C-alpha positions in Angstrom: 0.2 -0.6 0.2 1.4 3.4 -0.7 1.1 6.5 0.8 -1.7 8.5 -1.1 -3.7 5.4 -0.8 -3.2 4.4 3.4 -3.8 8.4 3.4 -7.1 7.4 1.9 -7.6 5.1 4.2 -6.7 7.1 7.2 -9.5 9.8 6.1 -11.7 7.4 4.8 -11.8 6.0 9.0 -11.8 9.0 10.8 -14.2 10.4 9.0 -16.6 7.4 10.0 -16.1 8.7 13.4 -18.7 10.3 15.8 -18.1 13.6 17.3 -16.6 11.9 20.6 -14.0 9.4 19.2 -12.8 12.1 17.0 -12.0 14.1 19.7 -10.5 11.1 20.7 -8.6 10.9 18.1 -7.3 14.0 18.1 -5.5 13.9 21.5 -4.3 10.5 20.5 -2.7 12.3 17.9 -1.3 15.3 19.4 0.4 13.6 22.4 2.4 11.7 19.9 3.8 14.8 17.6 3.7 16.5 21.5 5.9 13.4 22.4 8.3 13.5 19.3 9.5 17.2 20.3 9.7 15.6 23.8 12.9 13.6 23.4 14.9 16.1 21.8 13.2 17.9 25.0 14.7 15.4 27.0 18.9 15.5 25.4 18.7 18.9 26.6 18.4 18.3 30.2 20.2 17.8 32.6 22.0 14.6 34.9 19.9 16.7 37.1 17.3 16.3 36.0 16.4 13.9 34.2 17.7 11.6 37.0 14.7 13.6 39.2 12.0 12.6 36.3 13.0 8.9 36.9 13.1 9.1 40.2 9.0 10.8 40.2 8.5 7.7 38.0 9.7 5.4 40.1 7.7 6.0 42.9 4.5 6.3 40.3 5.8 2.6 40.4 5.8 1.7 43.4 2.9 3.2 44.2 4.0 5.9 46.1 1.2 8.8 44.7 -1.2 10.5 46.2 -4.2 10.4 43.9 -5.9 14.2 42.5 -9.2 13.6 44.4 -7.3 13.0 48.0 -5.9 16.4 47.8 -8.4 18.6 46.1 -10.1 17.4 49.5 -8.0 17.8 51.4 -7.1 22.0 50.5 -11.1 22.1 49.9 -12.2 21.2 52.9 -8.9 23.4 55.1 -9.5 26.4 52.9 -13.7 26.6 52.6 -13.7 29.0 54.5 -11.3 31.2 53.6 
């Protein structure tokens, strides 16, 4: 299959999607395109910055996180009368 045929096939698939699915696909594509740029950004980081990011990922993988909902609830309660 050549490039023109692939583009046409992709267009037909996309054209058949409902609005919600098109929005999802758009998000996926934007993440993909941004991911390509971010690879270059990684190379521009210092060793210290890279180690910090890797350590944070390791903590996430180990389950050492606080869910967003809990953090928001905590501060909403704390500052609800402010």
